N, C-alpha and C positions, 0 to 999 in steps of 0.2 A: 618145410616151406621156406622159400627164400624171402629175404627182407625186401620190402618194396623200395624202388628207386625214388630218391628225393627229387620230385618234380616241382617246379614253381611256375607260376604264371609268368609268361614272357620268355621261357626257355625256347630255343630254336634247336630242333633235333633233325638228324638225317635218319630216315627209315630204310630198312633193307629193301623193301619193294617200292616200285614207283607207282604214283597215282596215275590214273588213266590219262591225265594231261601231260605226263612226263616228268612231273616234279617229284623231288625226294625230300625237300625241306619243309618242315612244319613248325608253326609257332603254337605253343601251348597257351590256350585262353581260359581253360577251366580245368580244375583239378578236383578229383573226388573218386568215387567208385568207377565212373566213366571219365575219360579224358576228352575234353573239347579241344580240337586242334584245327588250325587254318592252314591250308596249303599255300605256300608263299609264291607259287607259280600262277595258279588260277583263282586264288582267294576263296575256294570252297571251304565251308565249315562242316566238320563231321564230329560225331561222338563215337569214341572207340572204347570198348571195355579196357580197364586199366591193365589187366594181365596181358592182353594181346598187344597193347601199345608198348608196354615195357619190353616184351619179347622182341618186338620189331625194331627197337632202337638200335641203330648202328653206331652213332656217336652224337655227342653234344657239340653243336656248332657255336652256340652262344648261350650263356646262362642268364636267367632273369635276375632281378634284384633279390638278395637274400632277405628272408623274413626272420625277424628276431622274436623269439617267444618270450612272453612276459612271465 
């Protein structure tokens, strides 16, 4: 099993498939078993299973702030 990708809140990613509105850029707003993401074209918020979201990532456009573990 592959190691999960380190996603943080605030990351902007480009996905392989386009959203029905035509947008490909998404901002990560929730991280967990499901990923909550907002389309940057139409502002629609969706929950996507983490495995599917990680598979669909084409590239990171912008990284969110790094979280320091205590």
